[in-house]
TORZAZA-233514 format. One record per residue (C-alpha): x, y negated, z; residue number from 1. Coordinates in pm, 1 decimal. Example, Ala and Ser with C-alpha at 12.3 -4.5 7.8 and 13.67 -1.06 7.14 Angstrom:
// residues 2
[atom [1230.0 450.0 780.0] 1] [atom [1367.0 106.0 714.0] 2] 
***
This chain:
// residues 44
[atom [11115.5 -10531.4 11855.0] 1] [atom [11191.7 -10202.2 11673.0] 2] [atom [11418.4 -10348.3 11397.0] 3] [atom [11796.8 -10407.7 11306.5] 4] [atom [12021.2 -10672.2 11428.0] 5] [atom [12067.1 -10787.6 11078.7] 6] [atom [11701.8 -10820.1 11019.6] 7] [atom [11674.8 -11048.4 11333.5] 8] [atom [11970.6 -11249.2 11197.3] 9] [atom [11803.8 -11313.3 10849.6] 10] [atom [11485.5 -11433.2 11031.7] 11] [atom [11657.6 -11651.7 11265.8] 12] [atom [11892.6 -11797.1 10989.2] 13] [atom [11583.4 -11866.5 10776.0] 14] [atom [11660.5 -11627.9 10483.5] 15] [atom [11327.3 -11456.8 10505.5] 16] [atom [10958.9 -11527.1 10489.9] 17] [atom [10840.1 -11296.6 10777.1] 18] [atom [10470.3 -11186.3 10788.3] 19] [atom [10255.3 -11308.7 11083.1] 20] [atom [10294.3 -10990.5 11257.2] 21] [atom [10676.2 -11006.1 11241.0] 22] [atom [10687.4 -11327.9 11390.7] 23] [atom [10430.0 -11197.3 11685.0] 24] [atom [10663.6 -10905.1 11737.8] 25] [atom [10972.1 -11146.8 11738.2] 26] [atom [10785.6 -11395.5 11987.0] 27] [atom [10712.9 -11077.6 12229.7] 28] [atom [11062.8 -10983.1 12193.7] 29] [atom [11188.6 -11336.0 12331.1] 30] [atom [10926.1 -11357.2 12595.2] 31] [atom [10697.1 -11614.9 12404.8] 32] [atom [10372.3 -11653.7 12251.5] 33] [atom [10313.3 -11707.2 11862.4] 34] [atom [10069.7 -12014.2 11810.5] 35] [atom [9984.8 -12084.0 11416.3] 36] [atom [9815.8 -12399.8 11342.5] 37] [atom [9712.1 -12577.1 11012.0] 38] [atom [9758.2 -12911.1 10957.6] 39] [atom [9620.1 -13147.4 10727.1] 40] [atom [9829.3 -13380.1 10544.9] 41] [atom [10211.5 -13395.8 10565.0] 42] [atom [10449.9 -13215.6 10369.6] 43] [atom [10691.1 -12935.7 10444.1] 44] 
***
């Protein structure tokens, strides 16, 4: 993925708000696809 272990730990720990590109690179790194969906209604 081209990043440090501490950056991965922050990402996995939910301590950062990553860009879509960072999430895509992470998904590739763990052998998955990234799918982004916008859902009407609901709350975070």
